[in-house]
Each structure stands twice: as structure tokens, then as C-alpha cells.
N, C-alpha and C positions, 0 to 999 in steps of 0.2 A: 192871296198872292204875296202881300207884303210880309207876312210871317214867313213864308217860304224863302223870299228874297233876304230877309234879315237873318234867317239861320243859315242860308247859304254864304252869306257874307261873314257872319260869325265863325262858320267852320273854316273858311279860307283864311281869316285873320288868325285863327288858333293854329292852323297847319303852317303859315308862314312865321308865327312866333315860335312854334316848336323846331321848324327848319333852321331858322337864324339862331335860336338858342343851342341847338346842337352844333352848328357851324362854329359859333363863337366859342363854345366849350372846347371843341377839338382844336381850333386855332390856339387858345389859351393853353391847353395841355402840351401842344407842339411847342410854344414858347417856353413854357415852364421846364419841359425836357432840354431843350436847347440851353436855357440858363443853368440848369443843373450840371450839364455836360461841360459848360464853360467853367463853372465853379469847380467841379471836380478836377479838371484839367489844370486850373490855376493851383489848386491844392496839391496835386501830385507834382506839379513843377517845383513849387516851394519845398515839398518833402524831399524830391530828388537833389535839389540844391544843397539842402541841408545835410543829407546822407552823404553827397560828395565831400562836403566840407568836413564831415566828421571822419570819413575815410582818409582824407588828407592828413588830418590831425593825428590819426592813429598811426599812419606811415611815419610822421615826424617823430612821434613818441618812440616807435621802433627803432628808428635811425639813431636818436638820442640814447636809447637803451644800449644798442650795440656799441657806440662810442663810449659810454660809460663802462660797459663790461670790458673793453679793450684798455681803458685807462686804469681800471682796477687790477687788471692783469699785469700791466706794466708796474704799477706800484707794489704788487705782490713781489714781482721778480726784484725790484729794487730793494724791498725789505729783506728778502732772503740774501740778497748780496751784502747788505749792511750786517745783518745777523752774523754771517760767516766771517765777515771782516772783524766783527767785534769778538768773535771767538778766537780767532788768530791773535788779536791784540790782547786779550786776557791770557793767552797762553805766553805770549812774550813777556807780558807783566809779571806773571808767576814765575818765569824764568829768571827775570831780573831780581826779584825778591829773594829767590833761592840762592842766587849767586853772591849776594851781599851778606 
């Protein structure tokens, strides 16, 4: 009878050990999953913040580029006006030289 009782207690002990092992593993898996989710969320938040900053920077560069194009257009118009003025000045100079 002592052998049967010891086998029974051993069987119960093994069953409880297996039960608590499985329970502990599922709890650890759940905690790991929650931690991974938190880590991913933090990573995604950082990435979104960086992407928004990049987007703002690109917009600023586009705005600066538009302003630069406008300034180049204005300078081109001024150069054309100066060239035309220079042509008329040369014509007047040529007229003065031929008169003398």
C-alpha cells in the first residue's frame, strides 16, 4: 500500500508540475507578446515622428526652391533689360563716333 500511495503522490506531483509549468509558460508568452507590442508601438511612434519631420523638411525645401525660381526669374528679366539698355547705349556711342 505504501508503494501505491507513493506512486499516487508522485503522479499528482508530476501533474501539478506540468500544470504549473504550462500556466507559467502561457503567462510568460502573454507578457512577452505584450512587451513586443509595446516595443513595436514605441518604434512605430518614433518612425512616424521622424517621417513627419522629413515631410516638413521636404516642404520647406520645396518652398525655398519656389522662392529661388522666382528670384532667378526676376534676375533674368533684369539681365534682359540691362542687355537691351546696353545695346541702345552702344548704338548711341556708335552714332557719336560716326558724327565726329
